Each structure stands twice: as C-alpha cells, then as structure tokens.
N, C-alpha and C positions, 0 to 999 in steps of 0.2 A: 134694919131688917133686910134692906136690899142687899147688903153685904152677905147676910146669911143666905139668901136665895142664890147668890152667885157662886157659893161654895159648891153647889150641886152640879155646876157645869152647864146649866141651863139658863140662857139669858132671860132676864125678867120678862122682856117682851114675849118670849116663846111660851111662857107659862099661861098667858091669857089667850093664846091663839088656838083656833080649832082648824086643823088642816087634815082633812080626811084622806088626802092623797099620800102624804108622807107618814111613815110610822111615827107614833108618839114616843117621845123620849121619856123613859121611865126614871123617875127619882128614887133613889133608895129611900123607902118609906121610914125605916128606922132612924136614918140620919135626919130626915126631915122632921120627924116627930121629936127627936132629941133636941134639935135646934130651936124648935118653936114652943116646945112644951105644951102641945095642943090640948092634952087632957091627962087625967090620972092614969088611964089605961090605953091599950092599943085598939080598943073597939069604939071609942067615941072621939068626937072633936067638939070643942066648945065653939059656939057661934062667934064669940068675941075673937077667938083665934082665927077662924076662917075670914072674919072681917079684917083682921090685921094683915093677913096674907094678901087678901084682895087689895087692900090699901097700898101695900108695898109695890104690887104689880102696877097699880094705877100711877103711883108716884114715879116709878121707873119709865113707864110709857110717857109720862108728862115731861120728864127730864129729856128724853129722847126727842119728843116733838118740839121742845124749847130750842134744843141745839139745831135741829133741822130748820126751824123758822128763822133762827139767827143767820144760818148759812144762806138761806133764800133771800133774806133782806140784803145781806152783803152783796150777793150776786145781782140782785135787782139794782142796787145802788151803782154797781160797776157798769151794768148795761145802760143805765140812764146817762152816766158819764160818757160812754162811748157814743150813744145816740146823739148827745149834745154836740160832741166833737164832729160827727158826721154831718149834722145840720150846719155847723159853722163852716165846714169845707164846702158844702153845697152852695151856701150863700156866697162865699168867695168865688167859686167857679162861676156861679151865675152872673156876678158883677163883672168878672173878666170877659165873659161872652158878650155882654151888653155894652161893654166899653168900646168907644170908636178907636 
C-alpha cells in the first residue's frame, strides 16, 4: 500500500501532516479511489479502506523513524569513541605534566 501512495507524488509522511502555512498538495481523487478501491461509488468510503490508508501512513512514518533512530545510534557511537580518545589523550598529557 505504501508503494501505491507514493505513485501520487506525495510522500507518505506528508499525507498525515497538517501544515496550515503551506498549501495542501491535492492528490488526484480518481487515481486515489482507483488504486485503493475505497467503495463501490465515488460518494462513499468504507471505514476499512480509511483504516488501511491510515495504517500505510503509520507504517511509512515508522520506517522513517527507524532509519533516523539507526542513524542517531551510529552517530552516538562515533561520538562516544571520539570522547574516549580525547579522554585518553588528556590522561597522557596530564601524566607528562606531572612527570619530573
């Protein structure tokens, strides 16, 4: 379903955002309706269909958050390594200053 949403040129994350300052991007409703077969006619939408679209948006956001979290974990590990190196250098410098 995520792939179906991406066909409309609107990132999955954007579908769930409410940004009143920027103009809302309009999705061609006929294409949307045809892709998801939301109901038998163009006047109704089944709650199951709406729930499926909401689930696709949630899953897309979750994937994005998982990727961001993995990147932050890697960055944190690198910063910890650098901090450890700096601490070791400070210990060495401190020993040199106190040595006669």
